[in-house]
FIKE-660326 format. One record per residue (C-alpha): residue number from 1; chain; z, y, x. Coordinates in steps of 0.02 Angstrom, whole numbers, plus 50000, padded with zeros to 5 digits. Example, Ala and Ser with C-alpha at 12.3 -4.5 7.8 and 13.67 -1.06 7.14 Angstrom:
<pts>
+-----+------+-------+-------+-------+
! pos ! unit !    zz !    yy !    xx !
+-----+------+-------+-------+-------+
!   1 !    A ! 50390 ! 49775 ! 50615 !
!   2 !    A ! 50357 ! 49947 ! 50684 !
+-----+------+-------+-------+-------+
</pts>
This chain:
<pts>
+-----+------+-------+-------+-------+
! pos ! unit !    zz !    yy !    xx !
+-----+------+-------+-------+-------+
!   1 !    A ! 50005 ! 50005 ! 49995 !
!   2 !    A ! 49942 ! 50163 ! 50068 !
!   3 !    A ! 50090 ! 50301 ! 50097 !
!   4 !    A ! 50093 ! 50463 ! 50052 !
!   5 !    A ! 50057 ! 50563 ! 49907 !
!   6 !    A ! 49875 ! 50618 ! 49845 !
!   7 !    A ! 49843 ! 50780 ! 49830 !
!   8 !    A ! 49746 ! 50815 ! 49658 !
!   9 !    A ! 49696 ! 50983 ! 49660 !
!  10 !    A ! 49759 ! 51149 ! 49760 !
!  11 !    A ! 49807 ! 51338 ! 49649 !
!  12 !    A ! 49664 ! 51468 ! 49692 !
!  13 !    A ! 49728 ! 51595 ! 49822 !
!  14 !    A ! 49898 ! 51470 ! 49862 !
!  15 !    A ! 49975 ! 51435 ! 50045 !
!  16 !    A ! 49884 ! 51264 ! 50034 !
!  17 !    A ! 49721 ! 51344 ! 50007 !
!  18 !    A ! 49743 ! 51442 ! 50159 !
!  19 !    A ! 49788 ! 51284 ! 50264 !
!  20 !    A ! 49641 ! 51197 ! 50225 !
!  21 !    A ! 49729 ! 51073 ! 50102 !
!  22 !    A ! 49618 ! 51000 ! 49979 !
!  23 !    A ! 49594 ! 50867 ! 49826 !
!  24 !    A ! 49588 ! 50692 ! 49911 !
!  25 !    A ! 49722 ! 50731 ! 50055 !
!  26 !    A ! 49880 ! 50629 ! 50068 !
!  27 !    A ! 50037 ! 50699 ! 50104 !
!  28 !    A ! 50135 ! 50597 ! 50221 !
!  29 !    A ! 50284 ! 50698 ! 50273 !
!  30 !    A ! 50381 ! 50865 ! 50279 !
!  31 !    A ! 50484 ! 50906 ! 50445 !
!  32 !    A ! 50472 ! 50717 ! 50487 !
!  33 !    A ! 50541 ! 50658 ! 50322 !
!  34 !    A ! 50456 ! 50538 ! 50217 !
!  35 !    A ! 50443 ! 50605 ! 50044 !
!  36 !    A ! 50512 ! 50478 ! 49900 !
!  37 !    A ! 50467 ! 50603 ! 49750 !
!  38 !    A ! 50440 ! 50789 ! 49695 !
!  39 !    A ! 50647 ! 50800 ! 49712 !
!  40 !    A ! 50622 ! 50758 ! 49894 !
!  41 !    A ! 50461 ! 50889 ! 49909 !
!  42 !    A ! 50533 ! 51026 ! 49801 !
!  43 !    A ! 50682 ! 51022 ! 49934 !
!  44 !    A ! 50599 ! 51018 ! 50101 !
!  45 !    A ! 50462 ! 51147 ! 50056 !
!  46 !    A ! 50601 ! 51283 ! 50019 !
!  47 !    A ! 50625 ! 51331 ! 50196 !
!  48 !    A ! 50533 ! 51471 ! 50264 !
!  49 !    A ! 50480 ! 51342 ! 50417 !
!  50 !    A ! 50413 ! 51172 ! 50374 !
!  51 !    A ! 50288 ! 51065 ! 50459 !
!  52 !    A ! 50182 ! 50962 ! 50345 !
!  53 !    A ! 50088 ! 50798 ! 50403 !
!  54 !    A ! 49955 ! 50759 ! 50316 !
!  55 !    A ! 49791 ! 50614 ! 50306 !
!  56 !    A ! 49614 ! 50673 ! 50245 !
!  57 !    A ! 49501 ! 50549 ! 50167 !
!  58 !    A ! 49440 ! 50500 ! 50343 !
!  59 !    A ! 49588 ! 50452 ! 50425 !
!  60 !    A ! 49603 ! 50614 ! 50517 !
!  61 !    A ! 49804 ! 50657 ! 50524 !
!  62 !    A ! 49840 ! 50849 ! 50516 !
!  63 !    A ! 50013 ! 50938 ! 50582 !
!  64 !    A ! 50011 ! 51115 ! 50486 !
!  65 !    A ! 50161 ! 51233 ! 50519 !
!  66 !    A ! 50191 ! 51344 ! 50382 !
!  67 !    A ! 50281 ! 51511 ! 50376 !
!  68 !    A ! 50323 ! 51584 ! 50201 !
!  69 !    A ! 50455 ! 51668 ! 50083 !
!  70 !    A ! 50589 ! 51568 ! 50053 !
!  71 !    A ! 50553 ! 51481 ! 49903 !
!  72 !    A ! 50383 ! 51528 ! 49889 !
!  73 !    A ! 50270 ! 51365 ! 49820 !
!  74 !    A ! 50146 ! 51293 ! 49919 !
!  75 !    A ! 50019 ! 51304 ! 49773 !
!  76 !    A ! 49987 ! 51081 ! 49791 !
!  77 !    A ! 49951 ! 50993 ! 49636 !
!  78 !    A ! 49987 ! 50807 ! 49640 !
!  79 !    A ! 49905 ! 50647 ! 49563 !
!  80 !    A ! 50077 ! 50627 ! 49466 !
!  81 !    A ! 50201 ! 50743 ! 49418 !
!  82 !    A ! 50351 ! 50653 ! 49482 !
!  83 !    A ! 50261 ! 50583 ! 49626 !
!  84 !    A ! 50338 ! 50412 ! 49607 !
!  85 !    A ! 50308 ! 50277 ! 49474 !
!  86 !    A ! 50400 ! 50291 ! 49332 !
!  87 !    A ! 50552 ! 50167 ! 49320 !
!  88 !    A ! 50541 ! 50064 ! 49170 !
!  89 !    A ! 50685 ! 49992 ! 49076 !
!  90 !    A ! 50769 ! 49816 ! 49122 !
!  91 !    A ! 50889 ! 49807 ! 48965 !
!  92 !    A ! 50872 ! 49722 ! 48816 !
!  93 !    A ! 50964 ! 49838 ! 48708 !
!  94 !    A ! 50985 ! 49774 ! 48504 !
!  95 !    A ! 50940 ! 49932 ! 48441 !
!  96 !    A ! 50780 ! 49974 ! 48544 !
!  97 !    A ! 50651 ! 50059 ! 48446 !
!  98 !    A ! 50511 ! 50005 ! 48550 !
!  99 !    A ! 50542 ! 49818 ! 48527 !
! 100 !    A ! 50518 ! 49854 ! 48343 !
! 101 !    A ! 50351 ! 49928 ! 48373 !
! 102 !    A ! 50188 ! 49848 ! 48282 !
! 103 !    A ! 50062 ! 49755 ! 48381 !
! 104 !    A ! 49906 ! 49833 ! 48439 !
! 105 !    A ! 49952 ! 50017 ! 48468 !
! 106 !    A ! 49910 ! 50109 ! 48625 !
! 107 !    A ! 50010 ! 50037 ! 48794 !
! 108 !    A ! 50090 ! 50217 ! 48831 !
! 109 !    A ! 50192 ! 50191 ! 48646 !
! 110 !    A ! 50259 ! 50024 ! 48745 !
! 111 !    A ! 50338 ! 50088 ! 48893 !
! 112 !    A ! 50506 ! 50088 ! 48901 !
! 113 !    A ! 50578 ! 50211 ! 49030 !
! 114 !    A ! 50741 ! 50219 ! 49111 !
! 115 !    A ! 50726 ! 50342 ! 49254 !
! 116 !    A ! 50858 ! 50466 ! 49277 !
! 117 !    A ! 50726 ! 50599 ! 49368 !
! 118 !    A ! 50648 ! 50603 ! 49195 !
! 119 !    A ! 50814 ! 50643 ! 49121 !
! 120 !    A ! 50814 ! 50793 ! 49233 !
! 121 !    A ! 50632 ! 50842 ! 49203 !
! 122 !    A ! 50612 ! 50796 ! 49040 !
! 123 !    A ! 50770 ! 50758 ! 48951 !
! 124 !    A ! 50760 ! 50587 ! 48925 !
! 125 !    A ! 50927 ! 50480 ! 48918 !
! 126 !    A ! 50956 ! 50357 ! 49040 !
! 127 !    A ! 51058 ! 50197 ! 49014 !
! 128 !    A ! 51135 ! 50202 ! 49207 !
! 129 !    A ! 51094 ! 50015 ! 49243 !
! 130 !    A ! 50945 ! 50065 ! 49332 !
! 131 !    A ! 51045 ! 50183 ! 49457 !
! 132 !    A ! 51063 ! 50148 ! 49630 !
! 133 !    A ! 51184 ! 50196 ! 49762 !
! 134 !    A ! 51034 ! 50288 ! 49843 !
! 135 !    A ! 51007 ! 50375 ! 49670 !
! 136 !    A ! 51172 ! 50463 ! 49640 !
! 137 !    A ! 51168 ! 50521 ! 49831 !
! 138 !    A ! 51003 ! 50610 ! 49782 !
! 139 !    A ! 51074 ! 50666 ! 49618 !
! 140 !    A ! 51251 ! 50733 ! 49696 !
! 141 !    A ! 51118 ! 50823 ! 49858 !
! 142 !    A ! 50994 ! 50887 ! 49731 !
! 143 !    A ! 51102 ! 50950 ! 49593 !
! 144 !    A ! 51000 ! 50860 ! 49474 !
! 145 !    A ! 51094 ! 50918 ! 49297 !
! 146 !    A ! 51118 ! 50883 ! 49174 !
! 147 !    A ! 51083 ! 50715 ! 49162 !
! 148 !    A ! 51091 ! 50633 ! 48973 !
! 149 !    A ! 51170 ! 50475 ! 48974 !
! 150 !    A ! 51143 ! 50335 ! 48840 !
! 151 !    A ! 51322 ! 50284 ! 48817 !
! 152 !    A ! 51312 ! 50176 ! 48662 !
! 153 !    A ! 51472 ! 50107 ! 48709 !
! 154 !    A ! 51630 ! 50150 ! 48830 !
! 155 !    A ! 51702 ! 49968 ! 48802 !
! 156 !    A ! 51612 ! 49889 ! 48942 !
! 157 !    A ! 51606 ! 49722 ! 48859 !
! 158 !    A ! 51521 ! 49779 ! 48710 !
! 159 !    A ! 51401 ! 49904 ! 48818 !
! 160 !    A ! 51334 ! 49730 ! 48891 !
! 161 !    A ! 51342 ! 49639 ! 48736 !
! 162 !    A ! 51224 ! 49792 ! 48658 !
! 163 !    A ! 51106 ! 49809 ! 48809 !
! 164 !    A ! 51106 ! 49635 ! 48838 !
! 165 !    A ! 51128 ! 49672 ! 49026 !
! 166 !    A ! 51290 ! 49598 ! 49104 !
! 167 !    A ! 51295 ! 49724 ! 49223 !
! 168 !    A ! 51301 ! 49865 ! 49093 !
! 169 !    A ! 51477 ! 49903 ! 49081 !
! 170 !    A ! 51500 ! 49901 ! 49277 !
! 171 !    A ! 51368 ! 50036 ! 49250 !
! 172 !    A ! 51497 ! 50161 ! 49163 !
! 173 !    A ! 51606 ! 50177 ! 49324 !
! 174 !    A ! 51441 ! 50292 ! 49401 !
! 175 !    A ! 51487 ! 50429 ! 49269 !
! 176 !    A ! 51641 ! 50442 ! 49398 !
! 177 !    A ! 51557 ! 50473 ! 49514 !
! 178 !    A ! 51427 ! 50609 ! 49440 !
! 179 !    A ! 51585 ! 50695 ! 49374 !
! 180 !    A ! 51673 ! 50705 ! 49556 !
! 181 !    A ! 51507 ! 50791 ! 49616 !
! 182 !    A ! 51507 ! 50924 ! 49471 !
! 183 !    A ! 51358 ! 50854 ! 49402 !
! 184 !    A ! 51346 ! 50897 ! 49219 !
! 185 !    A ! 51299 ! 50770 ! 49066 !
! 186 !    A ! 51251 ! 50755 ! 48899 !
! 187 !    A ! 51290 ! 50594 ! 48790 !
! 188 !    A ! 51205 ! 50510 ! 48651 !
! 189 !    A ! 51280 ! 50358 ! 48546 !
! 190 !    A ! 51142 ! 50261 ! 48451 !
! 191 !    A ! 51271 ! 50202 ! 48323 !
! 192 !    A ! 51252 ! 50015 ! 48259 !
! 193 !    A ! 51332 ! 49947 ! 48088 !
! 194 !    A ! 51469 ! 49816 ! 48131 !
! 195 !    A ! 51455 ! 49824 ! 48330 !
! 196 !    A ! 51515 ! 50004 ! 48395 !
! 197 !    A ! 51554 ! 50097 ! 48246 !
! 198 !    A ! 51728 ! 50101 ! 48157 !
! 199 !    A ! 51871 ! 50078 ! 48294 !
! 200 !    A ! 51753 ! 50049 ! 48433 !
! 201 !    A ! 51676 ! 50250 ! 48415 !
! 202 !    A ! 51855 ! 50318 ! 48410 !
! 203 !    A ! 51886 ! 50238 ! 48570 !
! 204 !    A ! 51724 ! 50277 ! 48634 !
! 205 !    A ! 51731 ! 50468 ! 48607 !
! 206 !    A ! 51918 ! 50463 ! 48657 !
! 207 !    A ! 51866 ! 50373 ! 48829 !
! 208 !    A ! 51715 ! 50502 ! 48825 !
! 209 !    A ! 51836 ! 50656 ! 48821 !
! 210 !    A ! 51897 ! 50609 ! 48975 !
! 211 !    A ! 51765 ! 50693 ! 49058 !
! 212 !    A ! 51749 ! 50855 ! 48972 !
! 213 !    A ! 51706 ! 50988 ! 49048 !
! 214 !    A ! 51556 ! 50905 ! 49140 !
! 215 !    A ! 51510 ! 50802 ! 48992 !
! 216 !    A ! 51461 ! 50964 ! 48886 !
! 217 !    A ! 51412 ! 50857 ! 48721 !
! 218 !    A ! 51403 ! 50676 ! 48661 !
! 219 !    A ! 51278 ! 50653 ! 48513 !
! 220 !    A ! 51303 ! 50502 ! 48387 !
! 221 !    A ! 51147 ! 50444 ! 48299 !
! 222 !    A ! 51115 ! 50314 ! 48161 !
! 223 !    A ! 50994 ! 50176 ! 48222 !
! 224 !    A ! 50825 ! 50179 ! 48185 !
! 225 !    A ! 50788 ! 50023 ! 48088 !
! 226 !    A ! 50588 ! 49985 ! 48067 !
! 227 !    A ! 50496 ! 49828 ! 47957 !
! 228 !    A ! 50470 ! 49742 ! 48133 !
! 229 !    A ! 50629 ! 49677 ! 48177 !
! 230 !    A ! 50581 ! 49475 ! 48158 !
! 231 !    A ! 50675 ! 49388 ! 48300 !
! 232 !    A ! 50783 ! 49527 ! 48339 !
! 233 !    A ! 50961 ! 49527 ! 48335 !
! 234 !    A ! 51019 ! 49563 ! 48126 !
! 235 !    A ! 51062 ! 49752 ! 48098 !
! 236 !    A ! 51078 ! 49839 ! 47934 !
! 237 !    A ! 51071 ! 49994 ! 47886 !
! 238 !    A ! 51219 ! 50128 ! 47863 !
! 239 !    A ! 51291 ! 50173 ! 47669 !
! 240 !    A ! 51323 ! 50344 ! 47599 !
! 241 !    A ! 51507 ! 50295 ! 47603 !
! 242 !    A ! 51467 ! 50240 ! 47802 !
! 243 !    A ! 51395 ! 50420 ! 47825 !
! 244 !    A ! 51540 ! 50482 ! 47756 !
! 245 !    A ! 51655 ! 50402 ! 47876 !
! 246 !    A ! 51566 ! 50443 ! 48009 !
! 247 !    A ! 51575 ! 50619 ! 47984 !
! 248 !    A ! 51744 ! 50636 ! 47952 !
! 249 !    A ! 51793 ! 50553 ! 48106 !
! 250 !    A ! 51669 ! 50639 ! 48219 !
! 251 !    A ! 51739 ! 50815 ! 48103 !
! 252 !    A ! 51918 ! 50767 ! 48171 !
! 253 !    A ! 51862 ! 50754 ! 48348 !
! 254 !    A ! 51786 ! 50922 ! 48338 !
! 255 !    A ! 51918 ! 51018 ! 48278 !
! 256 !    A ! 52035 ! 50925 ! 48420 !
! 257 !    A ! 51907 ! 50953 ! 48563 !
! 258 !    A ! 51897 ! 51123 ! 48492 !
! 259 !    A ! 52091 ! 51176 ! 48517 !
! 260 !    A ! 52093 ! 51072 ! 48660 !
! 261 !    A ! 51950 ! 51138 ! 48768 !
! 262 !    A ! 51848 ! 51279 ! 48658 !
! 263 !    A ! 51717 ! 51150 ! 48633 !
! 264 !    A ! 51665 ! 51045 ! 48493 !
! 265 !    A ! 51595 ! 50929 ! 48606 !
! 266 !    A ! 51544 ! 50749 ! 48489 !
! 267 !    A ! 51420 ! 50798 ! 48362 !
! 268 !    A ! 51339 ! 50695 ! 48214 !
! 269 !    A ! 51145 ! 50711 ! 48184 !
! 270 !    A ! 51064 ! 50781 ! 48028 !
! 271 !    A ! 51028 ! 50616 ! 47965 !
! 272 !    A ! 51221 ! 50581 ! 47921 !
! 273 !    A ! 51241 ! 50748 ! 47837 !
! 274 !    A ! 51088 ! 50696 ! 47733 !
! 275 !    A ! 51130 ! 50537 ! 47692 !
! 276 !    A ! 51325 ! 50557 ! 47637 !
! 277 !    A ! 51246 ! 50753 ! 47527 !
! 278 !    A ! 51351 ! 50853 ! 47643 !
! 279 !    A ! 51294 ! 51027 ! 47679 !
! 280 !    A ! 51241 ! 51034 ! 47877 !
! 281 !    A ! 51398 ! 51103 ! 47969 !
! 282 !    A ! 51389 ! 51306 ! 48008 !
! 283 !    A ! 51278 ! 51362 ! 48184 !
! 284 !    A ! 51450 ! 51395 ! 48269 !
! 285 !    A ! 51482 ! 51199 ! 48278 !
! 286 !    A ! 51328 ! 51152 ! 48364 !
! 287 !    A ! 51400 ! 51236 ! 48530 !
! 288 !    A ! 51224 ! 51316 ! 48557 !
! 289 !    A ! 51116 ! 51177 ! 48492 !
! 290 !    A ! 51149 ! 51056 ! 48668 !
! 291 !    A ! 51060 ! 50917 ! 48585 !
! 292 !    A ! 50927 ! 50971 ! 48483 !
! 293 !    A ! 50808 ! 50837 ! 48531 !
! 294 !    A ! 50928 ! 50695 ! 48459 !
! 295 !    A ! 50919 ! 50774 ! 48310 !
! 296 !    A ! 51067 ! 50864 ! 48282 !
! 297 !    A ! 51069 ! 51039 ! 48206 !
! 298 !    A ! 50882 ! 51041 ! 48201 !
! 299 !    A ! 50887 ! 51082 ! 48026 !
! 300 !    A ! 51024 ! 51206 ! 48005 !
! 301 !    A ! 50916 ! 51289 ! 48167 !
! 302 !    A ! 50793 ! 51285 ! 48070 !
! 303 !    A ! 50831 ! 51357 ! 47925 !
! 304 !    A ! 50943 ! 51495 ! 47986 !
! 305 !    A ! 50784 ! 51544 ! 48101 !
! 306 !    A ! 50663 ! 51556 ! 47928 !
! 307 !    A ! 50802 ! 51684 ! 47846 !
! 308 !    A ! 50788 ! 51790 ! 48001 !
! 309 !    A ! 50615 ! 51782 ! 47974 !
! 310 !    A ! 50611 ! 51815 ! 47801 !
! 311 !    A ! 50740 ! 51942 ! 47851 !
! 312 !    A ! 50620 ! 52042 ! 47995 !
! 313 !    A ! 50490 ! 52036 ! 47853 !
! 314 !    A ! 50564 ! 52106 ! 47716 !
! 315 !    A ! 50638 ! 52249 ! 47825 !
! 316 !    A ! 50477 ! 52277 ! 47899 !
! 317 !    A ! 50328 ! 52280 ! 47766 !
! 318 !    A ! 50441 ! 52319 ! 47615 !
! 319 !    A ! 50438 ! 52145 ! 47539 !
! 320 !    A ! 50238 ! 52177 ! 47444 !
! 321 !    A ! 50241 ! 52067 ! 47277 !
! 322 !    A ! 50058 ! 52079 ! 47272 !
! 323 !    A ! 49998 ! 52024 ! 47460 !
! 324 !    A ! 49964 ! 51895 ! 47541 !
! 325 !    A ! 49899 ! 51780 ! 47415 !
! 326 !    A ! 49834 ! 51591 ! 47453 !
! 327 !    A ! 49862 ! 51428 ! 47414 !
! 328 !    A ! 49908 ! 51292 ! 47541 !
! 329 !    A ! 49999 ! 51121 ! 47554 !
! 330 !    A ! 50150 ! 51046 ! 47681 !
! 331 !    A ! 50171 ! 50891 ! 47724 !
! 332 !    A ! 50358 ! 50824 ! 47810 !
! 333 !    A ! 50452 ! 50684 ! 47835 !
! 334 !    A ! 50573 ! 50627 ! 47701 !
! 335 !    A ! 50725 ! 50673 ! 47800 !
! 336 !    A ! 50665 ! 50866 ! 47797 !
! 337 !    A ! 50573 ! 50870 ! 47634 !
! 338 !    A ! 50717 ! 50945 ! 47537 !
! 339 !    A ! 50747 ! 51082 ! 47655 !
! 340 !    A ! 50553 ! 51127 ! 47687 !
! 341 !    A ! 50564 ! 51135 ! 47485 !
! 342 !    A ! 50698 ! 51252 ! 47467 !
! 343 !    A ! 50603 ! 51359 ! 47606 !
! 344 !    A ! 50425 ! 51347 ! 47517 !
! 345 !    A ! 50513 ! 51404 ! 47349 !
! 346 !    A ! 50594 ! 51539 ! 47438 !
! 347 !    A ! 50410 ! 51612 ! 47498 !
! 348 !    A ! 50336 ! 51591 ! 47335 !
! 349 !    A ! 50481 ! 51688 ! 47270 !
! 350 !    A ! 50461 ! 51831 ! 47381 !
! 351 !    A ! 50270 ! 51804 ! 47349 !
! 352 !    A ! 50216 ! 51754 ! 47187 !
! 353 !    A ! 50036 ! 51759 ! 47245 !
! 354 !    A ! 50062 ! 51603 ! 47348 !
! 355 !    A ! 50064 ! 51429 ! 47315 !
! 356 !    A ! 50144 ! 51299 ! 47394 !
! 357 !    A ! 50119 ! 51108 ! 47362 !
! 358 !    A ! 50261 ! 51026 ! 47482 !
! 359 !    A ! 50247 ! 50828 ! 47506 !
! 360 !    A ! 50365 ! 50700 ! 47551 !
! 361 !    A ! 50288 ! 50546 ! 47667 !
! 362 !    A ! 50352 ! 50402 ! 47646 !
! 363 !    A ! 50334 ! 50289 ! 47819 !
! 364 !    A ! 50229 ! 50117 ! 47753 !
! 365 !    A ! 50163 ! 50097 ! 47927 !
! 366 !    A ! 50338 ! 50070 ! 48007 !
! 367 !    A ! 50441 ! 50042 ! 47864 !
! 368 !    A ! 50509 ! 50161 ! 47720 !
! 369 !    A ! 50680 ! 50180 ! 47823 !
! 370 !    A ! 50602 ! 50279 ! 47948 !
! 371 !    A ! 50633 ! 50434 ! 47870 !
! 372 !    A ! 50578 ! 50578 ! 48028 !
! 373 !    A ! 50419 ! 50684 ! 48022 !
! 374 !    A ! 50395 ! 50628 ! 48189 !
! 375 !    A ! 50364 ! 50455 ! 48145 !
! 376 !    A ! 50241 ! 50471 ! 48006 !
! 377 !    A ! 50038 ! 50401 ! 48055 !
! 378 !    A ! 49888 ! 50464 ! 48001 !
! 379 !    A ! 49838 ! 50328 ! 47879 !
! 380 !    A ! 50009 ! 50352 ! 47799 !
! 381 !    A ! 49961 ! 50538 ! 47787 !
! 382 !    A ! 49777 ! 50493 ! 47729 !
! 383 !    A ! 49839 ! 50376 ! 47588 !
! 384 !    A ! 49990 ! 50483 ! 47507 !
! 385 !    A ! 49868 ! 50634 ! 47512 !
! 386 !    A ! 49703 ! 50579 ! 47450 !
! 387 !    A ! 49663 ! 50659 ! 47282 !
! 388 !    A ! 49816 ! 50765 ! 47274 !
! 389 !    A ! 49813 ! 50961 ! 47291 !
! 390 !    A ! 49804 ! 51011 ! 47444 !
! 391 !    A ! 49751 ! 51215 ! 47428 !
! 392 !    A ! 49638 ! 51288 ! 47582 !
! 393 !    A ! 49726 ! 51208 ! 47704 !
! 394 !    A ! 49867 ! 51063 ! 47749 !
! 395 !    A ! 50038 ! 51131 ! 47869 !
! 396 !    A ! 50095 ! 50984 ! 47971 !
! 397 !    A ! 50235 ! 50985 ! 48108 !
! 398 !    A ! 50188 ! 50960 ! 48285 !
! 399 !    A ! 50297 ! 50832 ! 48298 !
! 400 !    A ! 50186 ! 50709 ! 48202 !
! 401 !    A ! 50053 ! 50711 ! 48359 !
! 402 !    A ! 50079 ! 50655 ! 48532 !
! 403 !    A ! 50120 ! 50799 ! 48636 !
! 404 !    A ! 49988 ! 50924 ! 48695 !
! 405 !    A ! 49869 ! 50811 ! 48606 !
! 406 !    A ! 49799 ! 50819 ! 48420 !
! 407 !    A ! 49824 ! 50610 ! 48404 !
! 408 !    A ! 49925 ! 50530 ! 48273 !
! 409 !    A ! 50029 ! 50362 ! 48340 !
! 410 !    A ! 49905 ! 50255 ! 48260 !
! 411 !    A ! 49782 ! 50346 ! 48371 !
! 412 !    A ! 49698 ! 50459 ! 48213 !
! 413 !    A ! 49642 ! 50600 ! 48259 !
! 414 !    A ! 49655 ! 50766 ! 48180 !
! 415 !    A ! 49462 ! 50791 ! 48134 !
! 416 !    A ! 49483 ! 50614 ! 48069 !
! 417 !    A ! 49623 ! 50674 ! 47932 !
! 418 !    A ! 49548 ! 50832 ! 47924 !
! 419 !    A ! 49378 ! 50730 ! 47876 !
! 420 !    A ! 49461 ! 50588 ! 47753 !
! 421 !    A ! 49560 ! 50742 ! 47655 !
! 422 !    A ! 49431 ! 50869 ! 47661 !
! 423 !    A ! 49548 ! 50997 ! 47701 !
! 424 !    A ! 49598 ! 51086 ! 47882 !
! 425 !    A ! 49750 ! 51040 ! 47950 !
! 426 !    A ! 49853 ! 51188 ! 48031 !
! 427 !    A ! 49997 ! 51114 ! 48150 !
! 428 !    A ! 50137 ! 51208 ! 48144 !
! 429 !    A ! 50263 ! 51214 ! 48281 !
! 430 !    A ! 50458 ! 51163 ! 48250 !
! 431 !    A ! 50566 ! 51344 ! 48218 !
! 432 !    A ! 50582 ! 51427 ! 48061 !
! 433 !    A ! 50488 ! 51584 ! 48133 !
! 434 !    A ! 50326 ! 51482 ! 48175 !
! 435 !    A ! 50352 ! 51410 ! 47987 !
! 436 !    A ! 50341 ! 51585 ! 47896 !
! 437 !    A ! 50207 ! 51635 ! 48033 !
! 438 !    A ! 50109 ! 51485 ! 47987 !
! 439 !    A ! 50116 ! 51535 ! 47803 !
! 440 !    A ! 50106 ! 51701 ! 47809 !
! 441 !    A ! 49983 ! 51774 ! 47937 !
! 442 !    A ! 49851 ! 51653 ! 47892 !
! 443 !    A ! 49831 ! 51693 ! 47709 !
+-----+------+-------+-------+-------+
</pts>
């Protein structure tokens, strides 16, 4: 296997362009140090003087002496943003969503990552079972934080059982090293009925509280169950009464943590409140929305942003009653539907010449227990909206699509859905401000 990292491109006007570095070159070392990944590279090129060892496609090796400003970027783009292979998960978690995927989907949807570097770069959650002493040393040296950790349970034996990995309990000790080094962390518990709920959840919360303030927050989310669970560990859904018990437990510890540490620390995801038919907590209880990616506070933030956006428009334009006008539709998941419908009603009330149709999409592809909009497929969208009143355009949230692309989970593309429904699709970003703008700026 060839050493080094392939240069994909050079930024115009950069130091790299000036030094004659080109696409296809291989970076072998910086300051006589081999580069393991992007963190080694970024750490080493911060100096004002560096020596780079490169290999040209014809085999020639160049030593380049570079004088530059501190932290000045070299302008090199590598073939892999991580400059290394992603590390895949070696656990067989009883709750793993990827194990519940149907066959025949694109390969990338079956990849299970468990890479601490992606935790820092992209916010992914990791189990620590892939983490070596060398990895921990690098996290501490480069101050990679926050690190997001999938705890699941603080009972070592139970954690081994849930992750199907006999080393999973021992891996919890790595949190102590991160704590000692002052690394900031966030935690996650995927709650499975009859396994890590009840007394086990309470035990986990109390144990994790010992890591405050370095452990800044913990989210508790219900396990997602698709219809593709044949041969997997028997898990069942939580009931309304279960959701109420989870919320009661979490809110009790929120009060205790706030009294002791000034933070609420442990948070129930939005699904629990919807299932329990409870109001979402006030904004202050989310401690700055540290767990948005886990669905903690997303709906509270959405509604607050929407309200603020509407009030700003009212102040700016005197809330005209005759314009704008238009007819449109919105597709969303069952989870967010009541909130999207309420916001749409408020827009119609403020602007009587606007007509909006809001459609909750049932997830037949993965199973009706999956209620989030981010897992809705193009085929479910088409099947349930065919022949419906859609108006001049259909708004969908951007999380229905692959990041940065126009592809749904089932590989249908936006033009495919537009053609099938005979209506243009507008992709709406996740904030309440974008929701208002998408409706009122284009009518």
